[in-house]
N, C-alpha and C positions, 0 to 999 in steps of 0.2 A: 629556160633563159635566166641569166642572172637578174637580181632584184634591182628595182629603181628605188633609191634611198634618198630621203630628204633629211638633211642635217640643219637644225636650227641652232645658229650660233657659230660665228666664224672666228673664234678665239683659238688658243692652242688646243683645247680638247676637241672642238669641232674639226679643225684642220687635220689633227692627228687621226680622228676617226675616218674622215674622208679619204686620206691617204691610205690608211690600212685597208679600208673596204674596197677602194678602187683596185688595189693590187689583187684582189679576188675576182675582178671582172665586173664588179657591179657599177652601175651608173649612179653617181652620188652627186646631188645638187646641194650646194651650201648657201644658206641664207643668213645675211648679216644685217643688223639694223642700222648700223652706221653707214655714212656715205661711202666710205672706203674701208677695205680690209686693212686694219692696223691695230697695233698695240701700244699703249702708253708706257713710258719709261719706268722700269723696275727691274731688279735683278732676280734671278732664279737659281737656287742651288739644285743640282741634279746628282743624286747618288748612282752608284752602278746599276741598280735596278732599273733606272730611267735611261741612262746613256746605252745600256745593252739593247733596250727596245728601240731606241732611235737608230741604232746601227742596223738592227733587223729591217728597218724601214728604208735602209739605203742612205742614211743621212750621216754616217760616221765621218766622212771626209769634210763635208760642210760644216759639221758641228766642230770639228777641230779648228776650222778657220775662224770661228766667231767666239769660241769659248776661252775662258781662263782656267788653268789647272792649278788650283791651290795646292801648296805643298804640305799643309797641315791645318787642323782645326785646333785653335787654342782658346780655352775658357779661362776667363779672368774675373776678379772682383771689380765691379763697377766703382767701387769707393777707393780701394788702395791700389788697384791695378795688378795685384799679385796673381801669378799664374796658379790656377787650380787643377788643370788637366790638359792633356794634349793628345790628339789622335793624328798619326801621320797619314797623309792622303798620297797624292802623287802616285809613283810607281808602287808603293805598298798597297794601295787600294786596288790597283789593276791586278797585281799579282794574286791578291786574295780573292777577288770576285770576278776577274776576267773582263773588267770594264772600268773606265776611269770615274773619278768624281770630278765634275765640272761645274763652272759658274758661268751663266750667260745673261745677257741683257734680254729681257722678255721680248722686246721688239725684234731683235735679231733672230731669236728662235722662231718667232711667228713669221717672219720674212722667209726663213729657210723652209718652213712647212708649206707656206703659200706658194713659193716657187715650185716645190715638188708636186703639189696638187695640180697646179698649172700644167706642169710637164706631162702628168698622166693623161690629161685630156679626157677624163671619163665622166664629165658632168659640167654643170654650169655653176658659177659663182654670182650670186645675186646680192647686190647692196641695196641700201635704203628699204630694206624689207623688215619692218617692225611687225612681227607676227602677233596677231590679235586673237586668233581663234585656231584651235586644233580639233579636228573631228576624225573619227575612225570607224571602219566597218570591218566585217569579217576579211575583206580582200584589199581594202585600200585605206590610205590615210590622206587627209586634205588639210592644208593650211592656208589661212588668208591673212593678209596684212591690213594694217589701218589704212593703207591707201587703196583698199578695194581691189587688190590683186589676189589670185588664188592659184595654188599649185597642188598637184595630186601625185601620189607616189604609192609604193607598196610597203614602205616601212619608214618610221620616223625615229631619228636620233635627236634627243634633247641634249644639246651642249650649250644651253642658254643661261648657265650660271645659277647663282644664289637664289635669284627671284624667278626661277623657271616657270614658264607657262606650260611647257610640255609635261612637267611633273604632275600637273593637275589631272592628266589622263591615266595615272596609276590607280590601281584598285585597292588603296589603303587609306585609312582615315587621315594619316599624316600628310597626304598629298596636298591638301588645301591649307595646312597650317604655315604660318609665316616663319622666316628664320628666326633664330634667338639671338638677341643682342648680348654680347659677352661682357660688356663693360670695359673692354679694352680697346684702345685706340693706337694706331700704328702711324709713325711719321717716317718718311723716307726722303733721301737726298742722294744725288750723284755728282760726282766731280771727276774731271780729268786728273789723273794721278800726276801728270807732269806740272800741273798748277799747284800742287800741294807741297808743302815743306817735306823734305826727304824723310824725316822721322815719322810722318803720317802716311807714307805710301805703304802699300800692302800687297804681298804675293800670297798670302794665306787667309784663311777665314778667322777673324777675331770675334769672340763672343764675350760680352761683359754681363755679369749677373748682379742685380741689386734688389733690394726690398721693393716689390710691387712693379718692377720694370726689368727689361733686359735690352741690350743693344747688340747688333751684328754688323760686321763690315767685311766685304770681300770683293776681289777684283772681278771685272767682267770685260768683254771686248778685247780678249787676248791680254788682258792685264792693264790696258790703257786707261780704263776707268775704274772708279771705286764706288760701290753701291753701299749705302749706310741705311740701316733701319733701326728705329727705337720703338719699342712697344711698352705701353704703360697702362696700368689700371686707372682709367680716366673716364669720366661721364661722356657719353656720345655727344658729338657736335656735328651739325650739318646734316645733310641728307645721307641716310644710311646706305642708299643705293649708289652714291657717288664715291668711288674710291680713288679720286684724283682731286681732292679739295686743296685749295691754296691754304698754306699755313706758314709758320715761322718758328724760329728757335725760341723766341719768347713764349709762344703758345706750348711748345714741346716742354720747356722748362717749368712752366707754370704747373704742369702735371707731374713732372719728375723730380724737380729741384736740380741743383747743380751736381754733376758727377765729379768723380775723381779727376785729377789733373790731366792724365793721359787721354781719357775718353772725352772730357770737356774740351780739350784742344781740338780734337777731331770734329766734334759737333759744331764748334765755332768756325771751323774752316769750310764747312759746306756752304755752297753759294745760295742755296734755297731749299725749302722744305714743302713737301706735299703730305697730306694726311688722309686716312680713311678709317671708319669705324669697323671693327671686327665683328662678324656674325658667323653663326654656324648652325648646325642642327644636331640632335641627338645622334649618337652612333647608330647606324643601320641595325634594324632588328630582324630583317628577313629579306629574302631575294625579291619579294614583292615591291620593295621600295626602289628597285633598280629597273624593272621592266614589267610590262603588261601587254600581252597579245603583240601588236605590231609597233609598239612604242617601247624604246630603251633609252636610258639616261647614261650620260658619262660625266665624270668630274663633279663640279660644284652642284649641278643640277640634281645629282643623286646624293652626294655625301660631302657637303661643304665642311671644312675643317679649319681649326685655327692653325697658324703657321709654325707652331713650336716643334714640328718634326721636319719642316721644309719639304713637304711631300704633296702639296696641293696640286700643282701641275703634274707631278709625277704620277699620281694615282689616276689623273685624266688620260695620260699617255698609256699607262697599264690597262685601263679600261678599253681604250681604242684597240689595242692589239688583241685583247681577249675577245672583244666583240667580233673582230674580223675572223679570229680563229674559230669561234663558235659558228658563224654563218658560213665560212669557207667559200666555196663557189656554188652555194645552194641557190635554189630557185625562190621565187616569190612565196610559194606555198610553204617553204621551209622556215619562214621568218619567225613565226610565233614560237616554234619549238627551239629554234636557235637562240632567240633572245632569252627564253627561260633558261637555257643551259648557261648562257653568258651570266645572268644575274646569280645563278647558283654558284658559279665559279668565282665571282668577284665579291659578293656582299660581305662575307666574314672577314676578308683581308682588309677591305675598306673600313669596316667597322672597327677593326683592331687599330688601324692607323688613326682614325678619328679619336679613339679613347686614349691612346698613348699621347697624341698631341695635346689633348686637354690635360693630361696628367703632367706632361712636361711643363706646361704653363704654370701649373702650381709649384712645381720644383724650381723653375727658373725664377719665379718672383717670390720665393720664400723669404720670410723674415724671422727674427728671433731664434728659437732653439732649432727649428726646422732648417734654417739657413746654415747654422753651425754644423748640423749633421750632414747636410748636403756638401758643404765644402770639405769636411773631413772624408767623406766617401769619395769625392773626386780626387782629392790629393792621394788617397790610398789606392784606389783602383785605376785611376787614369784612363788609358786607352780601352781597357776592358769595359769601362762603364759608358764610354762614348760610342764605341762601335756598335753596329746594329745588324748582326748577321741575319736575323730573321727577316729583315727588311731588304738589305742590300743584296742578299743572295736569292731573293724571291723573284 
């Protein structure tokens, strides 16, 4: 018989795993600590490596309905506004990689996944389930909540994010270590494009690079909304576990100073700001950091990464597809071996993305001579430097 699988965490990674595994005939129960299944507002960039997998999950039509398709990625100086490099997206990306480059609102993607999981009808969706304990044996896993409820299954997927409890079931010393504070803070804002001056509306991805900071803006919701994110090297503030802290333009600019005229105008036009402190973990060192016996991790629970490659959600979706492929239509007895295959197949790619994301942060925020060299390389190499065949073709 197919396995009975418990998924801890009802975000994008957890729902992607539930959908992918249910297509193999498995019963998948998803446990979310919040009162409802929902995501807070933020944008997500999805390269062809991600949109290709969502299409394989049967979500291509739904994705097209909620996404914006930017026509280019343009990198500029945060100070002068001068263009440094440009990467064509749109049709050029689909022709090269067989799938589009899309931008979505996180809540819209979450709702699309949730609807698909509901439609599969292969398990239960449980809310108000703050998991407090995870136990496992040779044949079973058991989870219990702070509300004195308990559930039993034959496998556990930890999709419970940066501060994962499921991670503690791994057989590695790093399982009990806390995440690393990066010293970087992110601010985000969203606005309806129709409410912005024409000069500030965008159908492409704009990136601005400055000393110790960078900013990005791109359309979501079919182009009707604009998502703006600014990341700066700034002392942590507030609860590191809260990635939806109230903030302001004044707080942002206390960390960054004023930007060049074009970027400054965009920042001042945003109706409000939220903030969160960036944390990560060192790049994975082995497959043992992704699975152990009847427990496997996906996304940030296994390999949290800084957002300088725009692949956090993407790697969680890749994990989910690989997990379902490894288990296939296998039985409960096959779970430990399948999870081991999954971890071996995924850990090196995830480690590479983690490492390159960290490196990108250093490049994006460069100052002095390094910044001058970076800008020269971008002007010279252009799209060849911005394209990522190793990532988007994978």
